[in-house]
C-alpha positions, -999 to +999 in steps of 0.1 A: -001-001+000+024+028+011+053+012-007+033+010-039+024+047-038+039+070-064+068+092-050+050+125-054+020+112-032+044+100-004+060+134-004+027+149-001+016+128+028+049+130+047+046+168+045+010+165+057+020+144+086+048+170+096+023+197+095+001+178+119+030+170+141+039+207+140+004+218+151-007+231+114-036+219+093-024+184+079-021+192+044+011+185+021+016+194-015+043+185-042+052+197-076+065+175-105+082+187-136+079+179-172+096+146-166+073+136-134+102+143-110+094+160-077+109+194-077+092+210-048+073+201-017+054+222+007+031+220+038+006+240+057+025+262+083-007+283+094+004+277+131+041+275+128+064+300+139+098+286+127+106+306+095+123+289+066+136+309+038+111+315+009+083+300+028+052+314+044+045+307+082+023+317+110-001+332+085-036+325+072-021+322+037+005+296+049-010+268+028+007+238+014+002+245-022+015+282-017+046+270+000+053+244-028+049+270-056+072+295-039+101+271-043+097+269-081+107+291-112+073+302-125+082+331-143+073+334-182+109+327-191+104+291-178+082+275-206+084+240-191+062+251-161+031+246-182+039+209-181+044+207-144+017+190-122+009+200-086-004+173-060-021+181-027-036+158+000-066+181+000-084+198-028-071+233-034-092+261-016-099+293-035-064+309-025-044+282-037-063+275-067-059+309-077-021+305-070-019+277-091-038+293-121-015+322-117+017+301-115+011+286-149+007+250-136-021+232-155-024+199-140-038+196-105-043+163-084-059+159-051-062+130-027-094+143-007-123+163-019-132+192+002-171+201+001-166+230+025-136+249+009-124+231-023-124+254-052-114+233-082-151+238-095-136+271-106-119+257-135-142+274-160-153+303-137-143+327-163-126+332-198-092+336-184-093+303-162-110+285-191-082+296-216-057+280-193-070+244-203-062+231-169-069+195-158-082+186-124-080+148-110-094+137-078-104+126-053-088+092-049-106+070-026-078+052-004-058+085+000-091+104+006-097+083+035-063+087+052-063+125+044-097+128+060-088+107+092-059+134+097-081+165+091-111+151+113-087+144+140-071+178+138-104+196+135-117+177+166-086+186+185-091+223+178-127+221+189-139+251+167-169+249+146-164+212+141-198+203+128-201+228+099-165+220+088-167+179+091-203+177+078-195+182+041-166+155+044-189+130+062-214+133+032-187+125+007-163+102+025-181+088+055-155+061+062-128+086+064-146+109+092-159+078+111-122+065+115-109+098+123-134+104+149-125+069+164-089+076+162-095+110+180-112+095+206-085+069+212-057+093+207-041+071+183-026+097+158-014+116+190+003+084+204+020+078+168+032+114+169+049+110+203+064+076+195+077+087+162+057+061+142+066+062+105+038+076+086+041+046+060+030+025+089+001+048+098-010+048+063-011+011+058-031+006+092-056+032+080-062+015+047-064-020+064-090-006+088-111+011+060-112-020+041-122-039+069-149-017+075-163-019+039-163-056+040-183-056+074-210-033+060 
């Protein structure tokens, strides 16, 4: 399961887990070049105060996709950027979707849909965006479940406006939210964080539990 994931998705989820462990929203992103090689990664750093050169932190716009984009050459002189792809563990919000559009990246892949804040439905919002001829791919079932476990646990621990935030995820991916609620109650992600459990092991455990639930329903 984890071992068979493409490298770009591994990078995304490793960044998301680092964000979780650092107290920020667990979202990670990666950008691949025209050859499919990972050239940039980023994570949500909204609640992180440790500054890294060229990255946004401790700010409401310190999103994973933004931080990944800030690491690449996206000027008009770089013609190859139009062949780049961006991957994110969560559907890009309006801020990040706009940044992707303006960066020149044409291919968007996301693991989990976001019925609350996701904005990839803006792909044809106006003639300018439609003219970019962008492609959007997602969600992806197994990875969506894993991502929503992370996000559900995080939101429940923050304890702010939880029902409004989680309800759209529950409609679209009830298994992911149910496992997230269960793991939150049992503090399983917190335990994994404190013991330094590799995220690959967490990923596999979640997929096994999700598939077991499917077979028993």
